[in-house]
C-alpha beads as a LAMMPS data file, in Angstrom:
LAMMPS data file: protein, C-alpha beads

306 atoms
305 bonds

1 atom types
1 bond types

-500.0 500.0 xlo xhi
-500.0 500.0 ylo yhi
-500.0 500.0 zlo zhi

Masses

1 110.0

Atoms # bond

1 1 1 -388.858 -140.597 357.155
2 1 1 -387.286 -143.044 355.006
3 1 1 -389.832 -146.045 356.542
4 1 1 -392.372 -144.031 355.882
5 1 1 -391.207 -143.566 351.638
6 1 1 -390.279 -147.391 351.737
7 1 1 -393.773 -148.285 352.696
8 1 1 -395.163 -145.656 349.883
9 1 1 -392.326 -147.414 347.812
10 1 1 -393.778 -150.858 347.955
11 1 1 -397.764 -149.774 348.470
12 1 1 -396.617 -148.491 345.250
13 1 1 -395.080 -151.274 343.615
14 1 1 -398.303 -153.647 344.829
15 1 1 -400.843 -151.758 343.224
16 1 1 -399.041 -151.886 340.333
17 1 1 -397.824 -155.320 339.931
18 1 1 -401.576 -156.119 340.081
19 1 1 -402.442 -153.733 338.020
20 1 1 -400.853 -155.304 335.103
21 1 1 -401.685 -158.812 336.328
22 1 1 -405.602 -158.327 336.163
23 1 1 -405.027 -156.297 332.463
24 1 1 -402.948 -159.340 331.757
25 1 1 -405.713 -161.727 332.633
26 1 1 -408.145 -159.411 330.334
27 1 1 -406.067 -159.334 327.516
28 1 1 -406.009 -163.740 327.331
29 1 1 -409.203 -163.773 328.158
30 1 1 -410.361 -161.387 324.919
31 1 1 -407.485 -163.073 323.127
32 1 1 -409.134 -166.154 324.084
33 1 1 -410.698 -167.791 320.897
34 1 1 -414.591 -168.442 321.359
35 1 1 -416.208 -170.909 319.659
36 1 1 -420.163 -172.662 319.552
37 1 1 -420.102 -176.465 319.524
38 1 1 -423.683 -176.482 318.647
39 1 1 -425.344 -178.885 316.333
40 1 1 -428.690 -180.002 315.203
41 1 1 -429.323 -183.759 314.143
42 1 1 -430.198 -183.211 310.067
43 1 1 -430.161 -180.898 307.796
44 1 1 -432.337 -181.821 305.562
45 1 1 -435.530 -184.083 306.542
46 1 1 -438.949 -185.024 305.775
47 1 1 -442.543 -182.871 307.989
48 1 1 -443.416 -184.499 310.756
49 1 1 -439.752 -185.798 311.178
50 1 1 -438.117 -183.826 314.352
51 1 1 -435.203 -182.128 314.653
52 1 1 -432.871 -182.382 317.648
53 1 1 -430.575 -179.569 318.495
54 1 1 -427.879 -179.472 321.061
55 1 1 -425.235 -177.064 322.020
56 1 1 -421.873 -178.003 324.174
57 1 1 -419.804 -174.869 324.033
58 1 1 -417.675 -174.635 327.587
59 1 1 -418.888 -172.197 330.062
60 1 1 -422.107 -171.558 327.821
61 1 1 -425.135 -170.629 330.475
62 1 1 -428.535 -169.124 328.706
63 1 1 -429.537 -170.626 325.050
64 1 1 -431.215 -168.989 322.434
65 1 1 -433.088 -170.824 319.841
66 1 1 -434.175 -169.111 316.766
67 1 1 -436.162 -171.653 314.019
68 1 1 -436.414 -169.313 311.301
69 1 1 -440.429 -168.821 311.564
70 1 1 -441.053 -166.918 315.295
71 1 1 -440.587 -169.990 317.094
72 1 1 -437.440 -170.266 319.535
73 1 1 -436.243 -172.230 322.489
74 1 1 -433.820 -171.190 325.430
75 1 1 -433.014 -175.136 325.960
76 1 1 -429.811 -175.813 325.856
77 1 1 -430.066 -179.642 324.249
78 1 1 -433.733 -180.814 322.592
79 1 1 -436.230 -181.607 319.952
80 1 1 -438.067 -179.368 317.572
81 1 1 -441.137 -180.009 314.714
82 1 1 -441.452 -177.907 311.618
83 1 1 -445.076 -177.167 311.172
84 1 1 -444.275 -175.931 307.119
85 1 1 -442.009 -177.141 304.609
86 1 1 -439.943 -174.788 303.442
87 1 1 -435.963 -173.786 304.101
88 1 1 -435.295 -171.955 307.173
89 1 1 -432.171 -170.820 308.995
90 1 1 -431.777 -171.331 312.671
91 1 1 -429.851 -169.253 314.885
92 1 1 -428.569 -170.568 318.283
93 1 1 -427.135 -167.752 320.470
94 1 1 -425.324 -168.464 322.970
95 1 1 -424.628 -166.402 326.189
96 1 1 -426.141 -163.469 324.469
97 1 1 -423.271 -162.666 322.243
98 1 1 -422.173 -165.751 320.454
99 1 1 -423.911 -166.821 317.375
100 1 1 -423.875 -170.326 315.042
101 1 1 -426.100 -170.477 312.391
102 1 1 -427.745 -173.847 310.409
103 1 1 -429.614 -173.699 307.309
104 1 1 -431.874 -176.781 307.206
105 1 1 -434.646 -177.802 304.612
106 1 1 -437.674 -179.197 305.278
107 1 1 -439.757 -181.550 302.718
108 1 1 -442.929 -181.813 302.839
109 1 1 -444.229 -186.197 303.840
110 1 1 -445.941 -188.535 300.808
111 1 1 -447.704 -190.656 300.729
112 1 1 -446.281 -192.326 297.581
113 1 1 -445.382 -196.007 297.820
114 1 1 -442.651 -196.223 296.339
115 1 1 -440.528 -193.973 298.605
116 1 1 -440.822 -196.407 301.470
117 1 1 -438.817 -199.439 299.134
118 1 1 -435.917 -200.451 299.775
119 1 1 -433.396 -199.609 297.448
120 1 1 -429.094 -200.867 297.255
121 1 1 -426.795 -197.215 296.727
122 1 1 -423.709 -197.907 295.405
123 1 1 -421.738 -198.331 292.788
124 1 1 -421.969 -200.346 289.162
125 1 1 -418.236 -200.390 289.283
126 1 1 -414.726 -200.136 291.444
127 1 1 -411.581 -201.823 291.315
128 1 1 -409.696 -204.898 293.550
129 1 1 -409.014 -204.335 296.932
130 1 1 -411.056 -201.329 297.430
131 1 1 -412.729 -200.244 299.504
132 1 1 -416.451 -199.813 298.487
133 1 1 -419.125 -198.123 300.249
134 1 1 -422.860 -199.618 300.368
135 1 1 -425.734 -198.135 301.896
136 1 1 -429.606 -198.523 301.818
137 1 1 -432.381 -196.639 301.334
138 1 1 -435.644 -197.055 303.288
139 1 1 -436.852 -197.172 306.617
140 1 1 -436.024 -200.952 308.050
141 1 1 -434.306 -202.161 311.904
142 1 1 -432.869 -204.935 309.985
143 1 1 -430.044 -205.427 307.636
144 1 1 -428.396 -208.519 305.407
145 1 1 -426.057 -207.930 303.337
146 1 1 -424.629 -210.178 301.014
147 1 1 -421.781 -209.020 298.821
148 1 1 -421.410 -212.564 296.652
149 1 1 -417.830 -213.001 297.113
150 1 1 -417.910 -214.893 300.038
151 1 1 -421.082 -217.111 300.411
152 1 1 -422.257 -215.969 303.601
153 1 1 -423.693 -212.767 304.944
154 1 1 -421.456 -210.286 305.337
155 1 1 -422.578 -207.304 307.093
156 1 1 -425.685 -206.329 308.990
157 1 1 -425.473 -202.458 309.031
158 1 1 -427.254 -200.364 307.235
159 1 1 -424.529 -198.695 306.119
160 1 1 -421.087 -201.015 304.826
161 1 1 -417.764 -201.498 304.004
162 1 1 -416.179 -204.000 301.927
163 1 1 -413.065 -204.527 299.718
164 1 1 -413.713 -207.335 297.101
165 1 1 -410.292 -209.785 297.277
166 1 1 -410.720 -211.339 293.680
167 1 1 -411.760 -208.596 290.488
168 1 1 -414.368 -210.578 288.276
169 1 1 -418.501 -209.538 288.320
170 1 1 -420.710 -210.495 291.708
171 1 1 -424.379 -209.195 292.301
172 1 1 -425.250 -207.729 295.704
173 1 1 -428.480 -208.684 297.310
174 1 1 -429.576 -207.302 300.465
175 1 1 -432.926 -208.567 302.432
176 1 1 -434.826 -206.667 305.513
177 1 1 -437.944 -207.476 307.586
178 1 1 -440.125 -205.622 304.596
179 1 1 -439.133 -207.077 301.811
180 1 1 -440.118 -210.453 301.209
181 1 1 -437.355 -211.456 298.535
182 1 1 -433.673 -209.924 298.635
183 1 1 -432.620 -206.370 296.215
184 1 1 -430.101 -207.130 294.482
185 1 1 -427.792 -205.145 292.311
186 1 1 -424.857 -205.902 290.266
187 1 1 -421.440 -204.813 290.382
188 1 1 -418.201 -205.253 288.392
189 1 1 -414.434 -205.098 289.973
190 1 1 -411.534 -204.294 288.107
191 1 1 -408.408 -204.912 288.229
192 1 1 -405.660 -203.926 290.500
193 1 1 -403.974 -202.519 287.841
194 1 1 -406.288 -201.651 285.328
195 1 1 -405.877 -198.412 284.792
196 1 1 -408.992 -195.370 286.114
197 1 1 -409.796 -191.890 285.301
198 1 1 -413.167 -192.086 286.795
199 1 1 -412.030 -189.909 290.038
200 1 1 -415.481 -187.898 291.285
201 1 1 -415.493 -185.628 293.344
202 1 1 -415.927 -187.086 296.492
203 1 1 -413.529 -189.515 295.879
204 1 1 -410.938 -186.630 295.220
205 1 1 -412.487 -185.189 298.590
206 1 1 -412.007 -188.261 300.069
207 1 1 -407.816 -188.891 299.164
208 1 1 -406.965 -185.355 300.360
209 1 1 -408.766 -185.934 303.691
210 1 1 -407.115 -189.176 304.352
211 1 1 -403.798 -187.537 303.815
212 1 1 -403.813 -184.656 305.917
213 1 1 -405.082 -187.064 308.247
214 1 1 -402.176 -188.800 307.844
215 1 1 -399.823 -186.109 308.292
216 1 1 -401.382 -185.356 312.362
217 1 1 -400.838 -189.055 312.551
218 1 1 -397.317 -188.989 311.428
219 1 1 -396.337 -186.248 313.500
220 1 1 -396.850 -183.624 311.535
221 1 1 -397.524 -180.288 311.961
222 1 1 -401.194 -180.122 313.650
223 1 1 -403.229 -177.195 313.004
224 1 1 -402.424 -176.517 309.189
225 1 1 -403.777 -180.038 308.347
226 1 1 -406.633 -179.776 310.887
227 1 1 -407.896 -176.747 309.608
228 1 1 -407.281 -176.983 305.971
229 1 1 -409.694 -179.888 306.135
230 1 1 -412.336 -178.367 308.616
231 1 1 -412.763 -175.147 306.424
232 1 1 -412.233 -176.937 302.817
233 1 1 -414.847 -179.726 303.257
234 1 1 -416.332 -179.398 306.694
235 1 1 -417.933 -176.087 306.267
236 1 1 -415.359 -175.016 309.895
237 1 1 -418.278 -177.296 312.060
238 1 1 -415.844 -179.505 314.675
239 1 1 -418.399 -181.677 315.559
240 1 1 -418.723 -183.746 312.962
241 1 1 -419.535 -187.245 312.993
242 1 1 -416.209 -189.877 312.180
243 1 1 -416.205 -193.676 312.114
244 1 1 -413.200 -195.430 312.453
245 1 1 -412.781 -199.044 311.357
246 1 1 -416.825 -199.411 310.847
247 1 1 -417.729 -199.437 314.756
248 1 1 -415.862 -196.392 316.242
249 1 1 -416.999 -192.679 316.788
250 1 1 -415.908 -190.045 317.812
251 1 1 -416.419 -185.656 317.020
252 1 1 -414.225 -185.281 314.660
253 1 1 -411.724 -182.737 316.140
254 1 1 -411.731 -185.977 319.032
255 1 1 -410.248 -187.470 316.964
256 1 1 -408.122 -185.495 315.640
257 1 1 -406.663 -184.556 318.854
258 1 1 -406.832 -188.914 319.570
259 1 1 -404.417 -189.179 316.308
260 1 1 -401.780 -187.051 317.181
261 1 1 -401.651 -188.763 320.377
262 1 1 -400.750 -192.271 319.087
263 1 1 -398.243 -191.117 317.176
264 1 1 -396.272 -192.733 314.162
265 1 1 -397.321 -195.677 313.376
266 1 1 -400.622 -195.382 312.761
267 1 1 -401.890 -195.905 308.805
268 1 1 -405.117 -193.762 307.450
269 1 1 -406.044 -196.592 304.763
270 1 1 -409.024 -195.129 303.567
271 1 1 -411.554 -192.031 304.557
272 1 1 -415.356 -192.535 302.793
273 1 1 -417.381 -189.090 303.026
274 1 1 -420.607 -188.497 303.427
275 1 1 -422.867 -185.440 302.547
276 1 1 -426.593 -185.489 303.508
277 1 1 -427.454 -181.945 301.955
278 1 1 -424.840 -182.154 298.576
279 1 1 -426.222 -178.718 297.966
280 1 1 -424.785 -176.727 301.019
281 1 1 -420.942 -178.425 299.813
282 1 1 -420.873 -180.128 303.449
283 1 1 -419.654 -182.832 304.450
284 1 1 -421.571 -184.356 307.340
285 1 1 -419.660 -187.910 307.988
286 1 1 -416.731 -189.554 307.782
287 1 1 -415.788 -193.351 307.558
288 1 1 -412.454 -193.813 308.042
289 1 1 -410.383 -196.676 308.285
290 1 1 -407.002 -197.475 309.448
291 1 1 -404.426 -199.724 311.796
292 1 1 -401.768 -199.016 313.735
293 1 1 -398.859 -200.757 315.173
294 1 1 -399.087 -204.541 315.446
295 1 1 -402.365 -204.382 313.756
296 1 1 -403.019 -206.295 310.380
297 1 1 -404.510 -204.744 307.577
298 1 1 -408.223 -204.511 307.615
299 1 1 -408.946 -206.826 304.686
300 1 1 -413.363 -206.088 305.134
301 1 1 -414.704 -204.047 308.107
302 1 1 -418.090 -206.000 307.953
303 1 1 -416.766 -209.282 308.618
304 1 1 -416.151 -207.886 312.113
305 1 1 -420.691 -207.619 312.523
306 1 1 -421.543 -211.456 311.397

Bonds

1 1 1 2
2 1 2 3
3 1 3 4
4 1 4 5
5 1 5 6
6 1 6 7
7 1 7 8
8 1 8 9
9 1 9 10
10 1 10 11
11 1 11 12
12 1 12 13
13 1 13 14
14 1 14 15
15 1 15 16
16 1 16 17
17 1 17 18
18 1 18 19
19 1 19 20
20 1 20 21
21 1 21 22
22 1 22 23
23 1 23 24
24 1 24 25
25 1 25 26
26 1 26 27
27 1 27 28
28 1 28 29
29 1 29 30
30 1 30 31
31 1 31 32
32 1 32 33
33 1 33 34
34 1 34 35
35 1 35 36
36 1 36 37
37 1 37 38
38 1 38 39
39 1 39 40
40 1 40 41
41 1 41 42
42 1 42 43
43 1 43 44
44 1 44 45
45 1 45 46
46 1 46 47
47 1 47 48
48 1 48 49
49 1 49 50
50 1 50 51
51 1 51 52
52 1 52 53
53 1 53 54
54 1 54 55
55 1 55 56
56 1 56 57
57 1 57 58
58 1 58 59
59 1 59 60
60 1 60 61
61 1 61 62
62 1 62 63
63 1 63 64
64 1 64 65
65 1 65 66
66 1 66 67
67 1 67 68
68 1 68 69
69 1 69 70
70 1 70 71
71 1 71 72
72 1 72 73
73 1 73 74
74 1 74 75
75 1 75 76
76 1 76 77
77 1 77 78
78 1 78 79
79 1 79 80
80 1 80 81
81 1 81 82
82 1 82 83
83 1 83 84
84 1 84 85
85 1 85 86
86 1 86 87
87 1 87 88
88 1 88 89
89 1 89 90
90 1 90 91
91 1 91 92
92 1 92 93
93 1 93 94
94 1 94 95
95 1 95 96
96 1 96 97
97 1 97 98
98 1 98 99
99 1 99 100
100 1 100 101
101 1 101 102
102 1 102 103
103 1 103 104
104 1 104 105
105 1 105 106
106 1 106 107
107 1 107 108
108 1 108 109
109 1 109 110
110 1 110 111
111 1 111 112
112 1 112 113
113 1 113 114
114 1 114 115
115 1 115 116
116 1 116 117
117 1 117 118
118 1 118 119
119 1 119 120
120 1 120 121
121 1 121 122
122 1 122 123
123 1 123 124
124 1 124 125
125 1 125 126
126 1 126 127
127 1 127 128
128 1 128 129
129 1 129 130
130 1 130 131
131 1 131 132
132 1 132 133
133 1 133 134
134 1 134 135
135 1 135 136
136 1 136 137
137 1 137 138
138 1 138 139
139 1 139 140
140 1 140 141
141 1 141 142
142 1 142 143
143 1 143 144
144 1 144 145
145 1 145 146
146 1 146 147
147 1 147 148
148 1 148 149
149 1 149 150
150 1 150 151
151 1 151 152
152 1 152 153
153 1 153 154
154 1 154 155
155 1 155 156
156 1 156 157
157 1 157 158
158 1 158 159
159 1 159 160
160 1 160 161
161 1 161 162
162 1 162 163
163 1 163 164
164 1 164 165
165 1 165 166
166 1 166 167
167 1 167 168
168 1 168 169
169 1 169 170
170 1 170 171
171 1 171 172
172 1 172 173
173 1 173 174
174 1 174 175
175 1 175 176
176 1 176 177
177 1 177 178
178 1 178 179
179 1 179 180
180 1 180 181
181 1 181 182
182 1 182 183
183 1 183 184
184 1 184 185
185 1 185 186
186 1 186 187
187 1 187 188
188 1 188 189
189 1 189 190
190 1 190 191
191 1 191 192
192 1 192 193
193 1 193 194
194 1 194 195
195 1 195 196
196 1 196 197
197 1 197 198
198 1 198 199
199 1 199 200
200 1 200 201
201 1 201 202
202 1 202 203
203 1 203 204
204 1 204 205
205 1 205 206
206 1 206 207
207 1 207 208
208 1 208 209
209 1 209 210
210 1 210 211
211 1 211 212
212 1 212 213
213 1 213 214
214 1 214 215
215 1 215 216
216 1 216 217
217 1 217 218
218 1 218 219
219 1 219 220
220 1 220 221
221 1 221 222
222 1 222 223
223 1 223 224
224 1 224 225
225 1 225 226
226 1 226 227
227 1 227 228
228 1 228 229
229 1 229 230
230 1 230 231
231 1 231 232
232 1 232 233
233 1 233 234
234 1 234 235
235 1 235 236
236 1 236 237
237 1 237 238
238 1 238 239
239 1 239 240
240 1 240 241
241 1 241 242
242 1 242 243
243 1 243 244
244 1 244 245
245 1 245 246
246 1 246 247
247 1 247 248
248 1 248 249
249 1 249 250
250 1 250 251
251 1 251 252
252 1 252 253
253 1 253 254
254 1 254 255
255 1 255 256
256 1 256 257
257 1 257 258
258 1 258 259
259 1 259 260
260 1 260 261
261 1 261 262
262 1 262 263
263 1 263 264
264 1 264 265
265 1 265 266
266 1 266 267
267 1 267 268
268 1 268 269
269 1 269 270
270 1 270 271
271 1 271 272
272 1 272 273
273 1 273 274
274 1 274 275
275 1 275 276
276 1 276 277
277 1 277 278
278 1 278 279
279 1 279 280
280 1 280 281
281 1 281 282
282 1 282 283
283 1 283 284
284 1 284 285
285 1 285 286
286 1 286 287
287 1 287 288
288 1 288 289
289 1 289 290
290 1 290 291
291 1 291 292
292 1 292 293
293 1 293 294
294 1 294 295
295 1 295 296
296 1 296 297
297 1 297 298
298 1 298 299
299 1 299 300
300 1 300 301
301 1 301 302
302 1 302 303
303 1 303 304
304 1 304 305
305 1 305 306
């Protein structure tokens, strides 16, 4: 009789333990954060320019991309071309229950010949030793920047970074395959100790992000610093592009995770921010200048492209 009782007790105990384990697994599964990791190539583009879309959500096996005009796609990645101009809200539904939205603007195509001109986008004044972001407007395959200080071609990228070692007035020169003569612009470099209060919103954002990234590199709590940048500036998109020292690229989450692993001794010098759609208030590209233990401070990352 006691054997039967012991057997029943053992069976009951096994059943209870199994139910507890199943319940714990269910609770952990329900409590796990579920994030849709998807992106589109741009949020502001011209008609006839294809939109590229992609999703890398963990565990995803079904996708429904709705483009806001009745068209849709069930592919994980692909391209789409809007037939009409306007503003559209793209919605992605993953595994039938997770969603993410993107708002895009499609501008009309134009035959204005001035839209094909190559232009320089750069400040008129800057500080000695400050990293300056130079970008070109227009389409071409070959870019040759001369910033007027070194006497040589300083960069062959469409977007370049340069720091002037000496103050003074310099002539920026940009040549391409489509230009008969270089496009030029003057820039005044002020002495580094001259006080200036001309900080714009993008500069303030870059300074704040730089400090948060430095906190991560210094071993301070990861989540508060990471989430502050993600929510305040990146519109909760962990996949935005981070370019490091002009030649290395990561998504934002992978960059921050690597920065934490790299440990102390990494110094984040400067952070530039870019937004393809300033009206949205979302930054979609970070350009970071940094160096680690035993590395010299890079005088000009653009010189590596010669």
